[in-house]
PDB file of N, CA, C and O in Angstrom:
ATOM      1  N   MET A   1      60.765  78.807 137.273  1.00  0.00           N
ATOM      2  CA  MET A   1      61.825  79.936 137.502  1.00  0.00           C
ATOM      3  C   MET A   1      62.762  79.473 138.497  1.00  0.00           C
ATOM      4  O   MET A   1      62.104  78.888 139.357  1.00  0.00           O
ATOM      5  N   ASN A   2      64.164  79.458 138.825  1.00  0.00           N
ATOM      6  CA  ASN A   2      64.286  79.092 140.044  1.00  0.00           C
ATOM      7  C   ASN A   2      64.372  80.932 140.324  1.00  0.00           C
ATOM      8  O   ASN A   2      64.125  81.962 139.697  1.00  0.00           O
ATOM      9  N   GLN A   3      64.939  80.479 141.821  1.00  0.00           N
ATOM     10  CA  GLN A   3      64.787  82.152 142.816  1.00  0.00           C
ATOM     11  C   GLN A   3      66.019  83.021 141.966  1.00  0.00           C
ATOM     12  O   GLN A   3      65.788  84.212 142.172  1.00  0.00           O
ATOM     13  N   LEU A   4      66.873  82.917 141.351  1.00  0.00           N
ATOM     14  CA  LEU A   4      67.865  83.718 140.703  1.00  0.00           C
ATOM     15  C   LEU A   4      67.197  84.340 139.809  1.00  0.00           C
ATOM     16  O   LEU A   4      67.171  85.570 139.772  1.00  0.00           O
ATOM     17  N   GLN A   5      66.555  83.575 138.952  1.00  0.00           N
ATOM     18  CA  GLN A   5      66.095  84.177 137.479  1.00  0.00           C
ATOM     19  C   GLN A   5      65.067  85.444 138.149  1.00  0.00           C
ATOM     20  O   GLN A   5      65.124  86.654 137.929  1.00  0.00           O
ATOM     21  N   GLN A   6      64.159  84.700 139.007  1.00  0.00           N
ATOM     22  CA  GLN A   6      62.903  85.584 139.468  1.00  0.00           C
ATOM     23  C   GLN A   6      63.615  86.858 139.875  1.00  0.00           C
ATOM     24  O   GLN A   6      63.390  87.941 139.335  1.00  0.00           O
ATOM     25  N   LEU A   7      64.497  86.670 140.867  1.00  0.00           N
ATOM     26  CA  LEU A   7      65.471  87.851 141.495  1.00  0.00           C
ATOM     27  C   LEU A   7      66.072  88.990 140.115  1.00  0.00           C
ATOM     28  O   LEU A   7      66.057  90.221 140.141  1.00  0.00           O
ATOM     29  N   ALA A   8      66.502  88.205 139.137  1.00  0.00           N
ATOM     30  CA  ALA A   8      66.792  89.124 138.161  1.00  0.00           C
ATOM     31  C   ALA A   8      66.557  89.879 137.276  1.00  0.00           C
ATOM     32  O   ALA A   8      67.056  90.872 136.747  1.00  0.00           O
ATOM     33  N   SER A   9      64.898  88.656 137.107  1.00  0.00           N
ATOM     34  CA  SER A   9      63.843  89.699 136.341  1.00  0.00           C
ATOM     35  C   SER A   9      63.058  91.112 137.065  1.00  0.00           C
ATOM     36  O   SER A   9      62.598  92.123 136.533  1.00  0.00           O
ATOM     37  N   ARG A  10      63.118  90.770 138.222  1.00  0.00           N
ATOM     38  CA  ARG A  10      62.660  91.749 138.932  1.00  0.00           C
ATOM     39  C   ARG A  10      63.497  92.853 139.094  1.00  0.00           C
ATOM     40  O   ARG A  10      63.008  93.973 138.945  1.00  0.00           O
ATOM     41  N   ASN A  11      64.817  92.709 139.407  1.00  0.00           N
ATOM     42  CA  ASN A  11      65.541  93.953 139.066  1.00  0.00           C
ATOM     43  C   ASN A  11      65.582  94.317 138.015  1.00  0.00           C
ATOM     44  O   ASN A  11      65.825  95.523 138.061  1.00  0.00           O
ATOM     45  N   LEU A  12      65.450  93.866 136.655  1.00  0.00           N
ATOM     46  CA  LEU A  12      65.147  94.010 135.664  1.00  0.00           C
ATOM     47  C   LEU A  12      64.259  94.777 135.602  1.00  0.00           C
ATOM     48  O   LEU A  12      64.614  95.843 135.099  1.00  0.00           O
ATOM     49  N   ARG A  13      62.911  94.721 135.979  1.00  0.00           N
ATOM     50  CA  ARG A  13      61.717  95.174 135.778  1.00  0.00           C
ATOM     51  C   ARG A  13      61.819  96.675 136.669  1.00  0.00           C
ATOM     52  O   ARG A  13      61.368  97.793 136.420  1.00  0.00           O
ATOM     53  N   TYR A  14      62.545  96.195 137.697  1.00  0.00           N
ATOM     54  CA  TYR A  14      62.777  97.627 138.631  1.00  0.00           C
ATOM     55  C   TYR A  14      63.120  98.740 137.478  1.00  0.00           C
ATOM     56  O   TYR A  14      62.571  99.786 137.131  1.00  0.00           O
ATOM     57  N   ALA A  15      64.325  98.001 137.034  1.00  0.00           N
ATOM     58  CA  ALA A  15      65.608  99.424 136.210  1.00  0.00           C
ATOM     59  C   ALA A  15      64.407  99.821 134.825  1.00  0.00           C
ATOM     60  O   ALA A  15      64.147 100.992 134.548  1.00  0.00           O
ATOM     61  N   VAL A  16      63.840  98.746 134.143  1.00  0.00           N
ATOM     62  CA  VAL A  16      62.942  99.257 133.447  1.00  0.00           C
ATOM     63  C   VAL A  16      61.872 100.642 133.757  1.00  0.00           C
ATOM     64  O   VAL A  16      61.730 101.659 133.078  1.00  0.00           O
ATOM     65  N   LYS A  17      61.345 100.323 134.775  1.00  0.00           N
ATOM     66  CA  LYS A  17      60.251 101.147 135.528  1.00  0.00           C
ATOM     67  C   LYS A  17      60.718 102.492 135.711  1.00  0.00           C
ATOM     68  O   LYS A  17      60.227 103.539 135.288  1.00  0.00           O
ATOM     69  N   ASN A  18      62.073 102.240 136.630  1.00  0.00           N
ATOM     70  CA  ASN A  18      62.690 103.237 136.551  1.00  0.00           C
ATOM     71  C   ASN A  18      62.846 104.180 135.715  1.00  0.00           C
ATOM     72  O   ASN A  18      62.528 105.363 135.839  1.00  0.00           O
ATOM     73  N   LEU A  19      63.347 103.648 134.844  1.00  0.00           N
ATOM     74  CA  LEU A  19      64.068 104.744 133.798  1.00  0.00           C
ATOM     75  C   LEU A  19      62.493 105.230 132.676  1.00  0.00           C
ATOM     76  O   LEU A  19      62.436 106.257 132.000  1.00  0.00           O
ATOM     77  N   TYR A  20      61.975 104.731 132.721  1.00  0.00           N
ATOM     78  CA  TYR A  20      60.700 105.053 132.471  1.00  0.00           C
ATOM     79  C   TYR A  20      59.660 106.454 133.233  1.00  0.00           C
ATOM     80  O   TYR A  20      58.790 107.140 132.696  1.00  0.00           O
ATOM     81  N   LYS A  21      60.113 106.481 134.439  1.00  0.00           N
ATOM     82  CA  LYS A  21      59.797 106.952 134.787  1.00  0.00           C
ATOM     83  C   LYS A  21      60.698 108.740 135.355  1.00  0.00           C
ATOM     84  O   LYS A  21      60.374 109.837 135.809  1.00  0.00           O
ATOM     85  N   ASN A  22      61.745 108.098 134.988  1.00  0.00           N
ATOM     86  CA  ASN A  22      62.987 109.281 134.951  1.00  0.00           C
ATOM     87  C   ASN A  22      63.277 110.104 133.444  1.00  0.00           C
ATOM     88  O   ASN A  22      63.898 111.153 133.272  1.00  0.00           O
ATOM     89  N   LEU A  23      62.520 109.136 132.327  1.00  0.00           N
ATOM     90  CA  LEU A  23      62.606 109.804 131.183  1.00  0.00           C
ATOM     91  C   LEU A  23      61.503 110.440 131.136  1.00  0.00           C
ATOM     92  O   LEU A  23      61.791 111.480 130.543  1.00  0.00           O
ATOM     93  N   ILE A  24      59.845 110.476 131.528  1.00  0.00           N
ATOM     94  CA  ILE A  24      59.176 110.929 131.420  1.00  0.00           C
ATOM     95  C   ILE A  24      59.388 112.237 132.245  1.00  0.00           C
ATOM     96  O   ILE A  24      58.729 113.172 131.790  1.00  0.00           O
ATOM     97  N   PHE A  25      60.034 112.499 133.188  1.00  0.00           N
ATOM     98  CA  PHE A  25      60.121 113.764 134.471  1.00  0.00           C
ATOM     99  C   PHE A  25      61.169 114.286 133.626  1.00  0.00           C
ATOM    100  O   PHE A  25      61.020 115.500 133.489  1.00  0.00           O
ATOM    101  N   LEU A  26      62.019 113.905 133.102  1.00  0.00           N
ATOM    102  CA  LEU A  26      63.144 114.361 131.932  1.00  0.00           C
ATOM    103  C   LEU A  26      62.386 115.450 130.897  1.00  0.00           C
ATOM    104  O   LEU A  26      62.710 116.602 130.609  1.00  0.00           O
ATOM    105  N   GLY A  27      61.198 114.593 130.433  1.00  0.00           N
ATOM    106  CA  GLY A  27      60.847 115.316 129.130  1.00  0.00           C
ATOM    107  C   GLY A  27      60.166 116.555 129.124  1.00  0.00           C
ATOM    108  O   GLY A  27      59.905 117.280 128.165  1.00  0.00           O
ATOM    109  N   ARG A  28      59.771 116.780 131.004  1.00  0.00           N
ATOM    110  CA  ARG A  28      58.952 117.548 130.986  1.00  0.00           C
ATOM    111  C   ARG A  28      58.899 119.205 129.999  1.00  0.00           C
ATOM    112  O   ARG A  28      58.011 119.945 129.576  1.00  0.00           O
ATOM    113  N   GLU A  29      60.631 119.172 129.981  1.00  0.00           N
ATOM    114  CA  GLU A  29      61.197 120.338 129.597  1.00  0.00           C
ATOM    115  C   GLU A  29      61.382 120.174 128.030  1.00  0.00           C
ATOM    116  O   GLU A  29      62.043 121.072 127.508  1.00  0.00           O
ATOM    117  N   TYR A  30      61.067 119.511 127.474  1.00  0.00           N
ATOM    118  CA  TYR A  30      61.255 118.975 126.127  1.00  0.00           C
ATOM    119  C   TYR A  30      61.216 120.309 125.207  1.00  0.00           C
ATOM    120  O   TYR A  30      60.290 121.102 125.382  1.00  0.00           O
ATOM    121  N   PRO A  31      61.882 120.482 124.550  1.00  0.00           N
ATOM    122  CA  PRO A  31      61.763 121.351 123.325  1.00  0.00           C
ATOM    123  C   PRO A  31      60.491 121.399 122.407  1.00  0.00           C
ATOM    124  O   PRO A  31      59.932 122.450 122.093  1.00  0.00           O
ATOM    125  N   LYS A  32      60.152 120.328 122.070  1.00  0.00           N
ATOM    126  CA  LYS A  32      59.056 120.024 121.213  1.00  0.00           C
ATOM    127  C   LYS A  32      57.623 119.794 121.583  1.00  0.00           C
ATOM    128  O   LYS A  32      56.585 119.548 120.969  1.00  0.00           O
ATOM    129  N   GLY A  33      58.049 120.006 123.076  1.00  0.00           N
ATOM    130  CA  GLY A  33      56.561 119.997 124.267  1.00  0.00           C
ATOM    131  C   GLY A  33      56.801 118.799 125.184  1.00  0.00           C
ATOM    132  O   GLY A  33      57.737 118.043 124.922  1.00  0.00           O
ATOM    133  N   GLU A  34      55.988 118.567 126.283  1.00  0.00           N
ATOM    134  CA  GLU A  34      55.869 117.522 126.837  1.00  0.00           C
ATOM    135  C   GLU A  34      55.106 116.592 126.249  1.00  0.00           C
ATOM    136  O   GLU A  34      55.324 115.516 126.807  1.00  0.00           O
ATOM    137  N   LYS A  35      54.385 116.497 125.465  1.00  0.00           N
ATOM    138  CA  LYS A  35      52.807 115.624 125.066  1.00  0.00           C
ATOM    139  C   LYS A  35      53.915 114.573 124.012  1.00  0.00           C
ATOM    140  O   LYS A  35      54.018 113.347 124.023  1.00  0.00           O
ATOM    141  N   TYR A  36      54.652 115.606 123.143  1.00  0.00           N
ATOM    142  CA  TYR A  36      55.449 115.359 122.130  1.00  0.00           C
ATOM    143  C   TYR A  36      56.404 113.787 122.542  1.00  0.00           C
ATOM    144  O   TYR A  36      56.431 112.647 122.078  1.00  0.00           O
ATOM    145  N   PHE A  37      56.994 114.406 123.486  1.00  0.00           N
ATOM    146  CA  PHE A  37      58.218 113.390 124.394  1.00  0.00           C
ATOM    147  C   PHE A  37      57.692 112.320 124.793  1.00  0.00           C
ATOM    148  O   PHE A  37      58.121 111.315 124.225  1.00  0.00           O
ATOM    149  N   ARG A  38      56.508 112.081 125.974  1.00  0.00           N
ATOM    150  CA  ARG A  38      55.551 111.615 126.657  1.00  0.00           C
ATOM    151  C   ARG A  38      55.341 110.377 125.130  1.00  0.00           C
ATOM    152  O   ARG A  38      55.793 109.235 125.210  1.00  0.00           O
ATOM    153  N   ASP A  39      54.785 110.759 124.166  1.00  0.00           N
ATOM    154  CA  ASP A  39      54.481 110.180 123.461  1.00  0.00           C
ATOM    155  C   ASP A  39      55.132 108.964 122.746  1.00  0.00           C
ATOM    156  O   ASP A  39      54.826 107.775 122.660  1.00  0.00           O
ATOM    157  N   ARG A  40      56.675 110.116 122.020  1.00  0.00           N
ATOM    158  CA  ARG A  40      57.665 108.968 121.601  1.00  0.00           C
ATOM    159  C   ARG A  40      57.907 108.268 122.647  1.00  0.00           C
ATOM    160  O   ARG A  40      57.773 107.073 122.384  1.00  0.00           O
ATOM    161  N   CYS A  41      58.304 108.523 124.085  1.00  0.00           N
ATOM    162  CA  CYS A  41      58.619 107.792 125.016  1.00  0.00           C
ATOM    163  C   CYS A  41      57.876 106.420 125.262  1.00  0.00           C
ATOM    164  O   CYS A  41      58.322 105.288 125.076  1.00  0.00           O
ATOM    165  N   HIS A  42      56.772 106.759 125.673  1.00  0.00           N
ATOM    166  CA  HIS A  42      55.644 105.398 125.304  1.00  0.00           C
ATOM    167  C   HIS A  42      55.667 104.596 124.298  1.00  0.00           C
ATOM    168  O   HIS A  42      55.456 103.398 124.487  1.00  0.00           O
ATOM    169  N   GLN A  43      55.884 105.012 123.238  1.00  0.00           N
ATOM    170  CA  GLN A  43      56.114 104.408 122.346  1.00  0.00           C
ATOM    171  C   GLN A  43      56.782 103.286 121.749  1.00  0.00           C
ATOM    172  O   GLN A  43      56.403 102.307 121.106  1.00  0.00           O
ATOM    173  N   ALA A  44      58.431 103.927 122.352  1.00  0.00           N
ATOM    174  CA  ALA A  44      59.575 103.030 122.299  1.00  0.00           C
ATOM    175  C   ALA A  44      59.357 101.755 123.370  1.00  0.00           C
ATOM    176  O   ALA A  44      59.884 100.657 123.193  1.00  0.00           O
ATOM    177  N   PHE A  45      58.571 102.053 124.407  1.00  0.00           N
ATOM    178  CA  PHE A  45      58.792 101.116 125.582  1.00  0.00           C
ATOM    179  C   PHE A  45      57.787  99.847 125.352  1.00  0.00           C
ATOM    180  O   PHE A  45      57.783  98.647 125.625  1.00  0.00           O
ATOM    181  N   ILE A  46      56.783 100.958 124.578  1.00  0.00           N
ATOM    182  CA  ILE A  46      55.304  99.819 124.015  1.00  0.00           C
ATOM    183  C   ILE A  46      55.783  98.696 123.085  1.00  0.00           C
ATOM    184  O   ILE A  46      55.507  97.499 123.171  1.00  0.00           O
ATOM    185  N   LYS A  47      56.774  99.488 121.926  1.00  0.00           N
ATOM    186  CA  LYS A  47      57.609  98.581 120.993  1.00  0.00           C
ATOM    187  C   LYS A  47      58.601  97.465 121.758  1.00  0.00           C
ATOM    188  O   LYS A  47      58.564  96.365 121.208  1.00  0.00           O
ATOM    189  N   ASN A  48      59.128  97.516 122.459  1.00  0.00           N
ATOM    190  CA  ASN A  48      59.620  96.369 123.316  1.00  0.00           C
ATOM    191  C   ASN A  48      59.161  95.898 124.341  1.00  0.00           C
ATOM    192  O   ASN A  48      60.016  95.323 125.014  1.00  0.00           O
ATOM    193  N   LYS A  49      57.941  95.894 124.847  1.00  0.00           N
ATOM    194  CA  LYS A  49      57.573  95.111 125.849  1.00  0.00           C
ATOM    195  C   LYS A  49      57.102  93.663 125.742  1.00  0.00           C
ATOM    196  O   LYS A  49      56.433  93.291 126.706  1.00  0.00           O
ATOM    197  N   GLU A  50      57.283  92.879 124.894  1.00  0.00           N
ATOM    198  CA  GLU A  50      57.348  91.445 125.079  1.00  0.00           C
ATOM    199  C   GLU A  50      58.764  91.149 124.623  1.00  0.00           C
ATOM    200  O   GLU A  50      58.834  90.265 123.769  1.00  0.00           O
ATOM    201  N   GLU A  51      60.050  91.769 125.058  1.00  0.00           N
ATOM    202  CA  GLU A  51      61.232  91.298 125.017  1.00  0.00           C
ATOM    203  C   GLU A  51      61.454  90.639 126.367  1.00  0.00           C
ATOM    204  O   GLU A  51      61.335  91.249 127.430  1.00  0.00           O
ATOM    205  N   THR A  52      61.833  89.162 126.246  1.00  0.00           N
ATOM    206  CA  THR A  52      62.371  88.763 127.659  1.00  0.00           C
ATOM    207  C   THR A  52      63.475  88.062 127.760  1.00  0.00           C
ATOM    208  O   THR A  52      63.791  87.353 128.715  1.00  0.00           O
ATOM    209  N   ASP A  53      64.392  88.343 126.271  1.00  0.00           N
ATOM    210  CA  ASP A  53      65.943  88.088 126.723  1.00  0.00           C
ATOM    211  C   ASP A  53      66.260  89.679 127.789  1.00  0.00           C
ATOM    212  O   ASP A  53      65.850  90.840 127.798  1.00  0.00           O
ATOM    213  N   PRO A  54      67.492  88.600 128.799  1.00  0.00           N
ATOM    214  CA  PRO A  54      67.802  89.392 130.139  1.00  0.00           C
ATOM    215  C   PRO A  54      68.561  90.446 129.104  1.00  0.00           C
ATOM    216  O   PRO A  54      68.026  91.511 128.796  1.00  0.00           O
ATOM    217  N   GLU A  55      69.712  90.089 128.655  1.00  0.00           N
ATOM    218  CA  GLU A  55      70.461  90.212 127.683  1.00  0.00           C
ATOM    219  C   GLU A  55      70.565  91.711 126.829  1.00  0.00           C
ATOM    220  O   GLU A  55      71.437  92.578 126.787  1.00  0.00           O
ATOM    221  N   LYS A  56      69.284  91.565 126.204  1.00  0.00           N
ATOM    222  CA  LYS A  56      68.711  92.721 125.620  1.00  0.00           C
ATOM    223  C   LYS A  56      67.994  93.358 126.527  1.00  0.00           C
ATOM    224  O   LYS A  56      68.351  94.508 126.269  1.00  0.00           O
ATOM    225  N   ILE A  57      66.989  93.492 127.696  1.00  0.00           N
ATOM    226  CA  ILE A  57      66.614  93.992 128.069  1.00  0.00           C
ATOM    227  C   ILE A  57      67.614  95.269 128.672  1.00  0.00           C
ATOM    228  O   ILE A  57      67.296  96.458 128.672  1.00  0.00           O
ATOM    229  N   LYS A  58      68.651  94.804 129.084  1.00  0.00           N
ATOM    230  CA  LYS A  58      69.989  95.597 129.968  1.00  0.00           C
ATOM    231  C   LYS A  58      70.551  96.175 128.517  1.00  0.00           C
ATOM    232  O   LYS A  58      70.656  97.394 128.654  1.00  0.00           O
ATOM    233  N   GLU A  59      70.910  95.820 127.323  1.00  0.00           N
ATOM    234  CA  GLU A  59      71.159  96.737 126.561  1.00  0.00           C
ATOM    235  C   GLU A  59      70.503  97.962 126.214  1.00  0.00           C
ATOM    236  O   GLU A  59      71.103  99.027 126.074  1.00  0.00           O
ATOM    237  N   LEU A  60      68.910  97.762 126.035  1.00  0.00           N
ATOM    238  CA  LEU A  60      67.734  98.602 125.870  1.00  0.00           C
ATOM    239  C   LEU A  60      67.579  99.809 126.920  1.00  0.00           C
ATOM    240  O   LEU A  60      67.373 101.013 126.768  1.00  0.00           O
ATOM    241  N   VAL A  61      67.767  98.964 128.088  1.00  0.00           N
ATOM    242  CA  VAL A  61      67.999  99.626 129.711  1.00  0.00           C
ATOM    243  C   VAL A  61      69.316 101.146 129.095  1.00  0.00           C
ATOM    244  O   VAL A  61      69.204 102.369 129.019  1.00  0.00           O
ATOM    245  N   SER A  62      70.586 100.026 128.746  1.00  0.00           N
ATOM    246  CA  SER A  62      71.665 101.334 129.054  1.00  0.00           C
ATOM    247  C   SER A  62      71.591 101.776 127.859  1.00  0.00           C
ATOM    248  O   SER A  62      72.707 102.294 127.897  1.00  0.00           O
ATOM    249  N   ARG A  63      71.091 102.107 126.430  1.00  0.00           N
ATOM    250  CA  ARG A  63      70.213 102.915 125.762  1.00  0.00           C
ATOM    251  C   ARG A  63      69.478 103.795 126.369  1.00  0.00           C
ATOM    252  O   ARG A  63      69.551 104.967 126.001  1.00  0.00           O
ATOM    253  N   GLY A  64      68.903 103.546 127.073  1.00  0.00           N
ATOM    254  CA  GLY A  64      67.957 104.842 127.468  1.00  0.00           C
ATOM    255  C   GLY A  64      68.426 105.509 128.720  1.00  0.00           C
ATOM    256  O   GLY A  64      67.711 106.438 129.096  1.00  0.00           O
ATOM    257  N   GLU A  65      69.352 105.265 129.359  1.00  0.00           N
ATOM    258  CA  GLU A  65      70.378 106.152 130.239  1.00  0.00           C
ATOM    259  C   GLU A  65      71.223 106.791 129.670  1.00  0.00           C
ATOM    260  O   GLU A  65      71.742 107.764 130.218  1.00  0.00           O
ATOM    261  N   TYR A  66      71.686 106.238 127.967  1.00  0.00           N
ATOM    262  CA  TYR A  66      71.879 107.519 127.346  1.00  0.00           C
ATOM    263  C   TYR A  66      71.370 108.285 126.995  1.00  0.00           C
ATOM    264  O   TYR A  66      71.947 109.366 127.110  1.00  0.00           O
ATOM    265  N   VAL A  67      70.401 108.296 126.536  1.00  0.00           N
ATOM    266  CA  VAL A  67      69.218 108.987 125.665  1.00  0.00           C
ATOM    267  C   VAL A  67      68.977 110.561 127.181  1.00  0.00           C
ATOM    268  O   VAL A  67      68.854 111.782 127.078  1.00  0.00           O
ATOM    269  N   MET A  68      69.017 109.592 128.404  1.00  0.00           N
ATOM    270  CA  MET A  68      68.609 110.445 129.832  1.00  0.00           C
ATOM    271  C   MET A  68      69.837 111.442 129.912  1.00  0.00           C
ATOM    272  O   MET A  68      69.650 112.611 130.247  1.00  0.00           O
ATOM    273  N   LYS A  69      71.196 110.922 129.573  1.00  0.00           N
ATOM    274  CA  LYS A  69      72.087 111.566 129.615  1.00  0.00           C
ATOM    275  C   LYS A  69      71.922 112.808 128.771  1.00  0.00           C
ATOM    276  O   LYS A  69      71.640 113.828 129.400  1.00  0.00           O
ATOM    277  N   GLU A  70      72.044 112.906 127.485  1.00  0.00           N
ATOM    278  CA  GLU A  70      71.657 113.693 126.247  1.00  0.00           C
ATOM    279  C   GLU A  70      70.566 114.476 126.557  1.00  0.00           C
ATOM    280  O   GLU A  70      70.582 115.681 126.305  1.00  0.00           O
ATOM    281  N   LEU A  71      70.014 114.162 126.859  1.00  0.00           N
ATOM    282  CA  LEU A  71      68.973 115.276 127.489  1.00  0.00           C
ATOM    283  C   LEU A  71      69.394 116.362 128.943  1.00  0.00           C
ATOM    284  O   LEU A  71      69.143 117.516 129.292  1.00  0.00           O
ATOM    285  N   GLU A  72      69.938 115.536 129.315  1.00  0.00           N
ATOM    286  CA  GLU A  72      70.453 116.089 130.533  1.00  0.00           C
ATOM    287  C   GLU A  72      71.215 117.486 129.903  1.00  0.00           C
ATOM    288  O   GLU A  72      70.997 118.678 130.119  1.00  0.00           O
ATOM    289  N   ALA A  73      72.154 116.834 129.073  1.00  0.00           N
ATOM    290  CA  ALA A  73      73.657 118.192 128.481  1.00  0.00           C
ATOM    291  C   ALA A  73      72.655 118.816 127.796  1.00  0.00           C
ATOM    292  O   ALA A  73      72.631 120.035 127.964  1.00  0.00           O
ATOM    293  N   LEU A  74      71.455 118.160 126.762  1.00  0.00           N
ATOM    294  CA  LEU A  74      70.610 119.468 126.381  1.00  0.00           C
ATOM    295  C   LEU A  74      69.978 120.526 127.300  1.00  0.00           C
ATOM    296  O   LEU A  74      69.958 121.708 126.960  1.00  0.00           O
ATOM    297  N   TYR A  75      69.629 120.237 128.089  1.00  0.00           N
ATOM    298  CA  TYR A  75      69.061 121.152 129.492  1.00  0.00           C
ATOM    299  C   TYR A  75      69.965 122.376 129.668  1.00  0.00           C
ATOM    300  O   TYR A  75      69.712 123.574 129.799  1.00  0.00           O
ATOM    301  N   MET A  76      71.149 121.647 129.627  1.00  0.00           N
ATOM    302  CA  MET A  76      72.557 122.080 130.643  1.00  0.00           C
ATOM    303  C   MET A  76      72.771 123.697 129.477  1.00  0.00           C
ATOM    304  O   MET A  76      72.741 124.916 129.644  1.00  0.00           O
ATOM    305  N   LEU A  77      72.956 122.851 128.460  1.00  0.00           N
ATOM    306  CA  LEU A  77      73.644 123.599 127.327  1.00  0.00           C
ATOM    307  C   LEU A  77      72.276 124.819 127.183  1.00  0.00           C
ATOM    308  O   LEU A  77      72.547 126.019 127.223  1.00  0.00           O
ATOM    309  N   ARG A  78      71.134 124.436 127.052  1.00  0.00           N
ATOM    310  CA  ARG A  78      69.913 125.479 126.741  1.00  0.00           C
ATOM    311  C   ARG A  78      70.170 126.402 128.007  1.00  0.00           C
ATOM    312  O   ARG A  78      70.095 127.624 127.877  1.00  0.00           O
ATOM    313  N   LYS A  79      70.440 125.884 129.105  1.00  0.00           N
ATOM    314  CA  LYS A  79      70.685 126.976 130.498  1.00  0.00           C
ATOM    315  C   LYS A  79      71.874 127.908 130.281  1.00  0.00           C
ATOM    316  O   LYS A  79      71.637 129.112 130.174  1.00  0.00           O
ATOM    317  N   TYR A  80      72.857 127.563 130.222  1.00  0.00           N
ATOM    318  CA  TYR A  80      73.912 127.820 129.826  1.00  0.00           C
ATOM    319  C   TYR A  80      73.883 128.738 128.632  1.00  0.00           C
ATOM    320  O   TYR A  80      74.881 129.457 128.664  1.00  0.00           O
ATOM    321  N   ARG A  81      73.244 128.945 127.765  1.00  0.00           N
ATOM    322  CA  ARG A  81      72.719 129.480 126.339  1.00  0.00           C
ATOM    323  C   ARG A  81      72.431 131.041 126.718  1.00  0.00           C
ATOM    324  O   ARG A  81      72.930 132.066 126.253  1.00  0.00           O
ATOM    325  N   ALA A  82      71.262 130.815 127.921  1.00  0.00           N
ATOM    326  CA  ALA A  82      70.405 131.704 128.507  1.00  0.00           C
ATOM    327  C   ALA A  82      71.352 132.579 129.467  1.00  0.00           C
ATOM    328  O   ALA A  82      71.462 133.803 129.533  1.00  0.00           O
ATOM    329  N   LEU A  83      71.889 131.735 130.068  1.00  0.00           N
ATOM    330  CA  LEU A  83      72.737 132.684 131.177  1.00  0.00           C
ATOM    331  C   LEU A  83      73.937 133.628 129.910  1.00  0.00           C
ATOM    332  O   LEU A  83      74.233 134.823 129.928  1.00  0.00           O
ATOM    333  N   LYS A  84      74.238 132.914 129.265  1.00  0.00           N
ATOM    334  CA  LYS A  84      75.427 133.644 128.314  1.00  0.00           C
ATOM    335  C   LYS A  84      74.582 135.225 127.749  1.00  0.00           C
ATOM    336  O   LYS A  84      75.072 136.338 127.940  1.00  0.00           O
ATOM    337  N   LYS A  85      73.565 135.034 127.211  1.00  0.00           N
ATOM    338  CA  LYS A  85      72.758 135.627 126.009  1.00  0.00           C
ATOM    339  C   LYS A  85      72.739 136.764 127.470  1.00  0.00           C
ATOM    340  O   LYS A  85      73.599 137.639 127.365  1.00  0.00           O
ATOM    341  N   ARG A  86      72.121 136.823 128.410  1.00  0.00           N
ATOM    342  CA  ARG A  86      71.490 137.510 129.184  1.00  0.00           C
ATOM    343  C   ARG A  86      72.819 138.498 130.321  1.00  0.00           C
ATOM    344  O   ARG A  86      72.513 139.539 130.902  1.00  0.00           O
ATOM    345  N   TYR A  87      73.733 138.078 130.372  1.00  0.00           N
ATOM    346  CA  TYR A  87      74.798 138.308 130.792  1.00  0.00           C
ATOM    347  C   TYR A  87      76.235 138.659 129.998  1.00  0.00           C
ATOM    348  O   TYR A  87      77.233 138.941 130.662  1.00  0.00           O
ATOM    349  N   TYR A  88      76.268 138.627 128.677  1.00  0.00           N
ATOM    350  CA  TYR A  88      77.321 138.991 127.818  1.00  0.00           C
ATOM    351  C   TYR A  88      76.023 139.452 126.604  1.00  0.00           C
ATOM    352  O   TYR A  88      75.313 138.474 126.369  1.00  0.00           O
ATOM    353  N   GLU A  89      75.750 140.267 126.098  1.00  0.00           N
ATOM    354  CA  GLU A  89      75.134 140.712 125.592  1.00  0.00           C
ATOM    355  C   GLU A  89      76.257 141.148 124.337  1.00  0.00           C
ATOM    356  O   GLU A  89      77.207 141.840 124.702  1.00  0.00           O
ATOM    357  N   GLN A  90      76.194 140.853 123.208  1.00  0.00           N
ATOM    358  CA  GLN A  90      77.198 141.063 122.181  1.00  0.00           C
ATOM    359  C   GLN A  90      76.700 142.207 121.293  1.00  0.00           C
ATOM    360  O   GLN A  90      77.377 142.586 120.337  1.00  0.00           O
TER     361      GLN A  90
END
């Protein structure tokens, strides 16, 4: 491997590890429980651990980032509904 490929590989590795850490952190408040989310997340990463194509890895990372954004939206919606219920009882 030349230096450019090694650098790209290191950057992708960092992106994958960072994505995994962020997903596990966000999964702490998952409605079905932290263990359920952690197990599902772990299975998804293990399923794709043999992937070596950089383009495919980038695609998988972008899908994971989309899931992160969806989780954040889910949590914000839950918080909004709780506040609305608390202050605007019908």
